[in-house]
C-alpha positions, 0 to 999 in steps of 0.5 A: 624784596627789601623791607625798606622798599615795602615800608617806604611804599606803605608810608607813601601809599597810606598817606592821604592824597587825591587817590585816597580822597577819591576812593573814600568819596566813592565808598561813602557815596556809592558803596563798596563796589564803587570804592573797589572800582575807584581803587582800581582806577587810581592804581591804573593811573600809576601806570603812565608814571611808572612807564615814564620813570622806567623809560626816562621820560620823567627825567625829561619832565623834570628838566622841562619847566614848560612841560612840568608846568602844563601838566601841573596846572592841568592837574590843578584845574581838574582838582578844582573841577572835582571840588566844584562838582562835589559841591554841586552834588554831581561829582565825587560825593553824589549819592546814586539812585537805582535809576541812574547809577554811574558806570564802572567806566566813568568811575575808572576814567575819573580816578585815572585822570586824578593820578595821571594829572599829577607830575609829581608822581612821575618825579617820585617814581624817577627818584624812588625806584633807582634807590632800590635798583643797582644801575650796573645790574644787568636785570635792572629793567625787570627789577624796576618792573617788579618793584613797580608792580609791587607798589601798584599792588600795595596801592590797590590793597590799601585803597580798597581798605580805605574804600570798604571802610568808607562804604561800611559807614555809608548808611550812617552818612547818607541818612543824615542830610546835615552830615552829608552836606558837611562831608561834601563841603569837607571833601570839596575843601580837601580837593581845593587844598590839594590843588593849591598844594600842587600849584605851589610845588616846584620841580 
């Protein structure tokens, strides 16, 4: 395992994005357990992109303008939906009561969708993995799988760290309605900004 791969992975994973934002929101609104589940879901959402890159489907996505645009705007629509739900106090930053907690499956589905509906992640894998695997290597496929699993493991660990930090300051946030309202508006604005950024990206 090269140092270059690990450093690049750390930089990419730690950079704030939709997965980080969702995991932070889960930790702030629903505590440590929800943040770990969200981190797991976001990590699970990497699998389709990893598979696409390894099987060459990412090349097709990159070549097909229509396929890329369809997936991209589905992602934009979902991010705008997340922003709206957050403002309505029923989405990412909804503070749960003991009577109707959100299930682990609901959290996982939301977090998986956030990562699946991002075509740039497939393109990233398609461009990223080959840099660390020689095409003439007879074990290129196992090597790509190994690197992908390392990428996912690092993603999970870093996202859990973000989520647990958010959960640790949760009580200071939810006990202050003004702070919570400000947080909701900030997270909603961040989802909108990420949606706009995705909408403006090219293949």
